[in-house]
C-alpha positions in Angstrom: 131.3 160.7 205.4 129.4 161.1 202.1 133.2 161.2 200.2 134.5 158.3 202.1 131.3 156.2 200.8 131.8 157.5 197.2 135.3 156.3 197.3 134.6 153.2 198.6 132.1 152.8 195.8 134.4 154.1 193.3 137.3 151.6 194.4 134.7 148.5 194.5 133.6 149.4 190.9 137.0 149.9 190.0 138.3 146.5 191.2 135.1 144.9 189.8 135.8 146.2 186.4 139.3 145.1 187.0 138.3 141.4 187.6 135.6 141.2 184.6 138.0 142.3 182.3 140.8 139.8 183.6 138.4 136.9 183.5 137.3 137.8 179.9 141.4 137.7 179.1 141.6 134.3 180.9 138.3 133.0 179.0 139.5 134.0 175.8 143.1 132.7 176.1 141.6 129.2 177.7 139.4 129.1 174.4 142.2 129.8 172.1 144.1 126.9 174.1 141.7 124.5 173.9 140.9 125.1 170.3 144.6 125.0 169.3 144.8 121.6 171.5 142.1 120.3 170.0 143.4 120.5 166.5 145.1 117.2 165.6 148.5 117.7 163.6 147.8 116.2 160.2 150.8 117.2 158.2 152.5 113.6 157.8 155.9 114.2 156.9 156.3 111.2 154.6 157.4 110.7 150.9 154.0 109.9 149.8 151.5 111.1 147.4 148.8 113.5 148.7 146.0 110.9 148.1 148.0 108.5 150.5 148.2 111.0 152.9 144.6 111.4 153.1 144.1 107.8 153.5 146.6 108.1 156.5 144.5 111.5 157.7 141.3 109.0 157.6 142.7 106.5 159.5 143.7 109.3 162.2 140.3 110.4 162.1 138.7 106.9 162.6 139.2 105.2 166.5 142.2 103.2 166.8 142.7 99.8 165.2 144.1 97.0 166.8 146.6 96.1 165.3 147.6 99.7 164.6 147.5 100.6 160.7 150.5 100.8 158.9 151.4 102.3 155.5 154.3 100.7 153.4 156.1 101.9 150.2 156.9 99.0 147.9 159.4 99.5 145.0 159.0 96.9 142.3 159.7 96.5 138.6 160.5 100.3 138.2 157.1 101.2 140.0 156.3 102.6 143.7 153.1 101.3 145.5 151.2 101.5 148.8 150.5 98.7 151.0 148.2 99.7 153.9 147.0 97.5 156.4 143.5 96.8 157.5 142.3 97.2 161.1 141.5 93.4 161.7 141.0 90.1 161.1 139.7 88.5 157.8 140.1 91.8 155.6 141.8 92.8 152.7 145.2 94.8 153.0 145.0 96.6 150.0 148.1 97.8 147.6 147.4 101.1 145.9 149.2 102.6 142.7 150.6 106.6 143.2 147.5 107.5 141.9 145.6 105.6 144.9 143.8 103.4 142.4 143.7 99.5 144.5 145.8 97.2 142.3 145.2 94.4 144.5 145.0 92.4 148.2 148.2 90.8 148.3 147.1 89.2 151.7 144.4 89.3 154.2 140.8 88.1 153.5 139.1 84.5 154.8 142.0 82.8 153.2 144.8 85.2 154.5 146.0 84.9 150.6 144.7 88.1 149.0 142.3 88.4 146.2 144.7 86.5 143.7 144.9 89.8 141.6 148.2 91.1 142.2 150.9 91.3 139.1 153.6 89.0 139.2 156.7 91.1 139.9 159.7 90.4 138.1 161.9 92.2 140.5 162.5 91.4 144.3 159.9 94.1 146.3 161.8 96.6 148.6 159.2 97.4 151.5 159.8 100.7 153.4 157.5 101.2 156.7 156.7 105.0 156.2 153.9 105.2 158.6 152.4 103.5 161.7 149.7 104.7 163.9 151.3 105.3 166.9 148.0 106.3 169.0 147.1 104.4 172.4 
């Protein structure tokens, strides 16, 4: 009878040990999954300087705006600019050069007509939407 109890205890301990190992593995896998799913993909596949990509990453880090933020690539007078919309009413929408320096605010503000500091482009501005915040 003593042998039967010993075998039973041994099986109980072995089963318990296997359950603990399984729980540990499941917990580790769950933790890895949660970490991977919580990392938002910030690889932005657009043709823009890294400083513009960083501005987009900043937008992504903030709450969703209404209307959704947009980034436009403007080509005029042999130069490339980036126009980024603001999140709402009466705010300037800024135009940046390739070094992310603010050139002007073509529109927005209280009047809706920008800051009045934009250059007079001699060629037609070719505007291309390169990114829009698609979060809900």
